[in-house]
N, C-alpha and C positions, 0 to 999 in steps of 0.2 A: 779503624782497623788498617787503613791504608798506610798510616804512619807507624804502625807497630813494628816490633823487632822481627815479626814473622813475614813481613811484606816482601822480603828479599826473594821468596820462592817464585814470585812472578817473573823473575829474570830467566827462569827456565822455560817460559812459554815463548816459543820461536815464532816469528812472523811468517804467515803463510798467505800473503796477499797475492791474488792472481794478476798476471801481467795485464796492464791496461790496454785498451784498444784491440782486444781480441774477442772472437766469438767464444762464448761459454756454452758447452754442451754438457748437460747433466743426464746421466743414464742410471736407471735403477732396475734391479732384477729381483724377482722373488727368490727367497732363500728356501732351498729344499722343497720346491713347489710340486715336484713329482709326488712326494709323500702327502703334501697338503691336498692336492687334487684328488688323489685316491681316497683319502680319509673323508673328503666331502663329496665323493661320488660325482666328479665332473664328467660330463659326457665326452666321449672320444669320437673323432679326433679334435673337435672344437666344442666348447661349451659356451653358448651364446650368453648365458647369464654371467659367467665369469668374465668374458670379454667386455660386456657392457658395464660391469662393476669396475674394471680397470679404467675404462673410458670415463666413468663417472668420477672416480678419484682424481684422474688426470685433469679433467675439466675444473674440478674444485680447486686444484692446485694453481691452474692458470688464472682463475678468477681471483684468487688470493694474491697472486704476484704478477702485476702488470708487466714486469720485465721479461716474462716468458712469452715468446711470440709463437712458438710452434711446438707441438708434441707429436710423437709417432709411437704407436704401441702395437705390439704383437705378443700373444701368449701372456706370460707373466713379466713382461719387460716394457719399459717406456723410456723414451729419450725426449729431452726437452732442449730447445734452443733459446738462450737468453740473448738479448740484444747486446751489441758491442759496448754500449755506454752503461750497461747495468752497474749500479753502485751498491747493490744489496750487501749489507754488512761490510761496506768498504772493500768488497771483493775478497773477503777472507774465506779461503777455501773450505776449511773445516766447518765454519759456521753455516755456509751456504749448503753444503752437502748434507749436514745433519738436519738442518731446518727443513729442506725440501723432502728428504727421505721420511722424516717423522711425520710431516703433515700429510704426505701421500698415504702412509701406512694408517694413520688415524682416520683419514677419510675412507679408506678401504673398509676398515672395521665398522665405522659409523654407518656406512650405507650398505653393509652386508645384507641386512634384512629386507632392504628395498629390492634386492635382486635374488635373494635366496630365502623367501618368506617361510618355506617349509623345511629348511635345513639349518639347524642350529650351528653356530660357529663352535667347533669342538676344541680348538686351541688357537692362540694368537698367531696370525701370519707375520712374517717379517720380510723386509726388503733391505738390500744393500745398495748404496749409491756412490757414484764417483763423478768427478768433474774432469773434462778434457778441454783444452784450449786449442782453437784452430785459428791461425792468422789470416787465412784467405777465404773468400767466398766459395771458391771451388772446393776447398777442403770440407766446408759445411755441406755442400750439395753431395759430395762423394760419400760423406758419412751417412746421410739419410738414404742415399741410394743403396749403400751397403746394407743398411738395416731392412729396407724393403725387399731387396733381392734375397736376403736371408729368410724373410717371411715367406716368400714364394717357394724357396727350396724346402724349408721345413714343412710347410703346409702340404706340398705335393707328396713328400715322403710320408707324412702322417696320414694323409687321406688314403693313400694306397695301402699303407701298412694296416690300418684298421679295417679297411675293406676286406683285405685278405683274412684277417682274424675274425671279424664279426659276420661277414657274409660268405667268405671262402672256406671257413672251417679250419684254417691253419692255426697252429700255436704261435705265440709271439716269436719263438726261436725259429720256426719254419718261415714265418713271414719275413723276418730279418734276413734269413738266408736267401729267400726269393728275390729280395730287392738289392742284395749285395752287388755292387758294381753296375747297377742299372743307371741309365741317364734319363733325362726328363721325358724324352719322347717314348721311351720304353715303359715308364710308369704310366703315362697317359694311355698307352695302348692296353696295358693291363686293366686299368680302370674301365676303359670303354668296351673292350672285347669280353671281359669276364663279368663285369658288373653293370654295364650300360651307363656308365657315368662319363659325361663329357666334362672334362676338367674346366674348360672355359666357362661352363655354366655354374660352377661352384661360386657362391656369393663372394663379391669383391672384398667384403670384410675379412674373410678367411684368407683369400689369396693375396691381398695387398695391405692388410693391416688397417689400423685406424689413424687418421690424420686429424689432429685438433689444431686449428689455425686461428690466430687473432687477425681477422680480416679488416682492412681499412674500409670504412663505409663513407667517410667524408674527410676532405682535406681541411687543414686549419684555415680559418678565415678571421680577419681582424674584427674585433668587437665593435659594434656600432650602436648608436642611440637613435630612437625615433621620436620626433616631436609632433605636436598637434598640427592642425591645418595651418601651414605657413608660419607656424610659431605664434599665431595670434590667439589661440585658445588658451584657456587657463587650466587645461587638463595636465596632470603631472607627466613628467617625462617617463617614457617606458623603455626599458632596456630589453633588447632582443636576446634570444638564447645565446649563451656563451659558446662561440664556435672557435675560440682561440686555440683549442687543443684538437688534435685529430680524434675522430670518433671510430671506435672499433666494435666488432662483434666477434664472439667466439663460436665457432661451429665445428661439428664433427663430420669428417668426410671419409670416404673409402675410395681413394683415387690414386692415380699414378703420380709419384713425386720424383721419378727418375728422369723423365723427359723434361724438356724446357718449359712446356706450357704452364705448369704449376708455378714455377718461379718467376716467369716473365709477368704473370698476372699479379704477383705479390712481391714486387721489388722492395717493399718496405721491410721484408723479413731479413734482408741482408744489408740494408742501408740504414744507418742511424739518421 
């Protein structure tokens, strides 16, 4: 087929390789998830089952692709950091974006019943994905700081909004008007004075989002061999466990990634 008269059509496929030596950030968002969450009766302002399902799909994606070092999720959104030297699909943009989006989506559907055993999936969810390149480490840190700050802003608004509706008896239109123009401290005052809610006590999962990190647990060590007693025995040579590659573990955290502590403890995230 490659040598047929029709093969000329391949010349219309334009190269879309990503710039080498740059950090790749992949972000996906749920498509029309307001409708999806209403159809499946997600709890407001946060549905723990839905958030854990997002985390589950994200973890499966990171297990499948070792080039992904970090994930950050909130609501129906997840962002992933690939290492600078990632060579997945020769860094072809469309290939990477479609592969990661489709795998995440299929994992979300596959594990739906694990988190919603009593709620049938009424129609297929969908996600869109995009890739952004960042040349400097600070750009990466600022990106994830932006997403976590956005999590805090959205969750504070939603927590206060649904308290006004569910406990305060306001309509959604009235609650929106009540909160119009308010700042963070005013929302916290509404929560505490009217509903006895101390926002700082709201679970960190809701306030800070989910952080999935590929943590380094051992540095690479040269491979070595162990012989018998002084080399005089006839026992076969035994090879120690291969430690020529760094060893990692993937864990889910709910912590601050804006301050320096998280990044100083995990310098491998930004250094190849």
